[in-house]
N, C-alpha and C positions, 0 to 999 in steps of 0.2 A: 504494500500500500504506500502511496505517495501523497504527502500533504503539500500542495502547491501554495506558496505564499503570494500575496499581492505584490506588485511592483512597488518598491519603496518600503516594504515591511521593515520595521525596526528590529534591532537586536533583541530588545525586550520582548517583542511579540514572538519572535522566533524561539526565544528561551521559554516562553509560556507553552508553546506547542511541544517542545522537547520534554519539558517537565510533565505535561499531561500524558504523553506517550509512555514515559518511564513510570509514572504513577500507576498505569494500567499493567505494568509488568513486562513491557517490550523495550527493545533498544531503538533509539532514535539516531538517525544519521543525517545531519544537515549537509546539504550539497549546494553551495553558492553557485549560481550560474551567471551568465552575462546579463540577463534581464531580471531574474528573480531567483529567490532561494527555494529549493525543494527539500523537504524533509522526508527521508525514507523511514518507514516503520518496519523494523526487522523482526521476524518471528511471528508474523500474523497467523494465528491458528483458527481464524474465522470468528473469534469472539470479541473482536475490537468494537468498542462503543464509539461509533463515528460521531454521534451527537456531541460527545465531549470535545471533539476537534473542530467540527464545522462552525461552531458558534464562537470560536476564539477570534479575537481581533487579529486582522492581517491575513486570515486564511481565505484563499480564493476558491479552491475546490479540492476534492479528494479523488485520486485516480487509483483504480485497482489494477495491479499488474497481473496480466492473465498468464504469462509464461511461468513454467515451474522454476526456471532459472531467473530469479528476481533481480538481484543486484547487478548481474552482468548483462542484462537486456537493455535495449534502447528505450523500452517503455520506462525503465527506472531512470536512465540518464541518457538523454538524446544526443549530447555532445560527445565527440570522440575523446577517449582517454589518451592523454599524452604522457608517456613515462620518461622522466629525465634521469639519466644515470650520473654518477659522481663525476665523470669526465666531461659532462656537458652535453652528451649525445641525447637527442630526444627521439623516442620511438612512438609513432602514431600521429605525427604531425605531417608537415609538408615534405620533409626529407624521407628518402628511402635509406634505411640503415643496412649496411652489409656486415654480417658476422661471418668470420672465416677462420679456418685453422684446421689442424689435423683431427681425425676421429679420436685418437688417443695421444696423450703426452707420453713420449717414449724416452726422451733424453733431454738434457739441457740444451745441447746443440740444435736438436731438431725443433724444439718449441721456440727457441729464441730466433732461429733463422726464419721460421714460419711467421712469427709475430712481426719482425722487422719488415719482411717482404709484403705481407698482406696489408700492414699499416701504410707502407709507402705507396701501395696501389690504391688506397682509399678506404679500406675497411676501418671501422671504428670500434668493433667488438671482436675479441679473439675467442674462438671456441676451442675446446680441448677437453677430453675426458680423462679425469684422474681415477674415477671409479667407473668401470665398464660392465654393463650387463651383457653377457654373451650367451648365445644359445648352448654352446658346449662348455662344460666346466673346465675343459683342458685348454681353452683359448685364453689369450692374453687378457687379464682382468684389470689392467691399469696399475699405476704406480702408487695409488692411494695418496696419503698426505704429502709424500715427496713430489708427486705430480702437482698438487695444489701449490706447493712452495715454488715450483718452477713456473707455474702460471703467474703467480704473484711477482716473480722476478721479471717475467716478460712484460707485465703491466707497468712495473717500475721503469723499465727501459724505454717503453714505447708510448705509454699513455693510453693504450687500448683498454677498454673494459673487458671483464672476463665473464664468460658464460660456461658453466660446467654442471654436470649432472650429480644429483643426490639420489642414491639408490634406495636408502632406507632411513627410518627415523633415527637410527643410531649414528649415522654419518651426517645427518642434516646440520647439526650445529657446527661441525668441522667445515663443511662446504660453505655454510653461510659466513663463516669467519674469513674465508679467502675470496669468495665469488662476489661479483657485482650483480649477477643474475643467476638464480638457481634454476637449473633445468630439471623438469620432471619428464622422463622419457615415455615413449609410447607404451612400453610394457607396464608402466606404473600409473597410467592415467586414471585407473579406477582403484588405486591403492589409497583408500580413504584416510587411513591413519597418516600416510605420507603427505597427502594433500593438506590435511589439517596442520601437520608440522610445518609445512612450507608456508602456510598462512600465518604462522606465528614466528617465523624466522627473521622477519624484518628486512627482507630483501625482495626486489622484483622477481617474478617467477615466469619462466618460459614453459608453458604446458603443451606437450606434444599430443596430437590426436592418436588414440589407440589404433592398432592395425585393423581392427574390425569395428571401430566405434562410429556411431552416427554423429552428426553435428550437434544434435540435441544432447547426446551423452557427453560430448566434449564441453559444451557450455555448462552442463550440470556439474561436471568435474571442476570447472573453474569456479563455480558457485561455492564449492567447499572451501576453496582458498580465500575467496573474498569474504565469506561468512566468518572466517577467523580473524578478519581485520586487515588483510593485505589487498588493497585495491589495484596494485601495480602488477597486473597479470597480462601476459602476451599469449595468444593462442597460436599454435603452430600446425600447419597442414604439412604432413610428411608422407602422405600416401597411405592408402589402405590396401589390404590384400585383395587380389584379383585372380580370376581363373586363367587369365592369359599369362604366358611365360616369357614374353618378350621384354618385360621390364620387371624389376624387383617388386614394385608396387604399382598401383594405379594412382598417379599423382592428380589429385582432385582439385583442379584450379577453380571449379565452380564453388568450392568451399570458401575461397577468398571473398568472393562477391556475396555469398549467402551469409557468412559470418558478419560482414560489414553491414548487412541489412538488419541482422538480428541483435548484434551486440556492439557496444561502444569500445570494446577492448581492441588493441592493435592485433593485426594478423601477420604472422611470419610464415614464409614459405621455405620448405626444405627440399629442393630438387635433387639433392645428393641421395638421400634415403628414398625420396619419391620415385626415382628412376633406377637407382642402383648401378648405373652405367655412366662412365666418364663422358662418353660421346653425347649423351642425352642431357647432361647437366647444363651446358651453355644454352641450348634452345629453350629449355624449360625455365631457366632463370630469367631469360628475356621475357618469356610469356608471363611469368609470375609478376614481374614489375609492370608489364602492360596491363595485367588484370587488376592491379591496384594494391598489391601486397605492401605492407608497411616496412617490411624487412625481409632479407634473405639470410639463411644460415647455410653456409657452404663448407664442404670438406676440401681442404687444400693441404698438400703434403709436399715437402721438398723432393721426395723420391717415392712416389706412390707404389712402385714395384716392390719396395722393401717395407712398406707400412705394416705395422703389427695388426691393424684391423681396417677393413673397408678400403683397401687400396684401389680396388676396381672402380670405385665411384668417386675417388678423390682427384681433383685437378692438380696438376703440377703448378709450380709458381709462375712460369711463363704463361700457361693457359689462363690462370687467374688474372694476370695483368691484362691479357687481351680481352677477357670477358668484361672487366671493369670498364674498358673503353666503350664497349657495346652497351652496357647498362646505363652509362651516362647519356647516350643517345636516346635510348628508350625512355628514360625518365624525363628528359627534356621534351620529348614528343608529346607526353601526356600532362605537361605542366607541373612536373615535380622535379626533384633533383636528388642526386646521391649525396648522402650526408658527408660533410667535409671531414677530412682526416683530422684527428686531434693532435695537439701539440704534446710531445713527450713530457712526462711529469718531471723528469730530471735531465733536461738537455737532450 
């Protein structure tokens, strides 16, 4: 439920509505807008006494949110959410943000070379897995905290923000200590205890769509995070399982448009996992930007043939340089721009 205040409603009037909601046993979430303030009532169980709200000074009307995902829907908040990272990068605004780096952090030399090169080409966020969920228990599982320390070193040298995955609630605090963005992977999209922990970690969250998840299920998963108090959530389309074998997944670009219609949260596209093939990553990256994605997350490795994981879908550094030139042209054509490279934090 949303309580829409009149234009020019005073802080005292807004406070009266907040207190009335809390007196009824619900949570109130004021949301100042460009024209007027809206107050969200969180936890509506159908027993809200609307008469206690509609008669308060400054209240214009009450809107019932029909979607089961309340706080992430455009009914709740019609304006686009823009997430600003500590290095000044904004995700969800005019700029298209490029996140790039290897699937896994493998060594100091590998991650630092990757960071410097993708940053020089125009990426503003470095991706890299310190904890890796793998189908086989015998596959490389990541370097753990050492990988997180190497990511932090790369951030110090380049100014790039860091996005890396948390696999479980036990590692959530450690990942939050190092990361600028906490990634929840496709396999964990409906791990509700992990979603709740991410919502309490105090960092922006990148939530990947599950391999067989509907868009509605993705939005409901995001609702778990927002309901815990973290509004800075990015949704990621990374492909769903398909009966065709010509690509790793079905990269659903209609999800970009559909999510923008249904939700105010930024939408990120992952053509690396979405296709699973290096030759397909460039074309689908261009298509994702053209479709309106707010960010891309790309796997880039100095030597994909020797990568510990996902080498077949990783661009090499020269291929990433060439792709960035193309992405600038696509963004310009649709009235957007690729986010500018950040200035290194320490020279």
